[in-house]
C-alpha positions, 0 to 999 in steps of 0.5 A: 461731086459725084464720079462720073461714074457713079461709085464715090462722091468727092467731098471738097470742101470741110467745117468743123463746128462746135464751141471751145478748139473747133477753130483749131484743127486745119483740114488734111488730105482734101479731097476726101472720098465718100464711098457707099459700102450699101445702102445705109452704110458708107466710109468717108477716105483720106479724112484728116487734119492738123492740130498745132502742128501734129497730123492726124489720118489720113484714115478711113471713117465709116458710117450710117448712111439715110438717102433720107437725110442725105446724111452719112454719119458717125461718132467715135471715130480713130484717126492715125497719130493717136486722134479721133473724130468725135462726130463726123456728119457728111451731107452732099450738095446735091444730095444723091441717092444710093441704090443697090 
């Protein structure tokens, strides 16, 4: 959902994918907030997980925004609680374009 003033998109649901222990973390801190910092960069604020009772985050993750793919991508981002997000890919639905 994009805010009425167009300054951010609200992330209401998150999916964790991959093998191994990817089903263990529980998402916390929703809604997360996606904010474009330029036409090619952005932040996701309030990112957090709970892993076996230990909290990771909430923290802000910075990444690269692509209007062409409607995706914010980030990798190797630290979270408070001595945790790290290996890879993050945010694709808003419905898609939107960041303009200058």
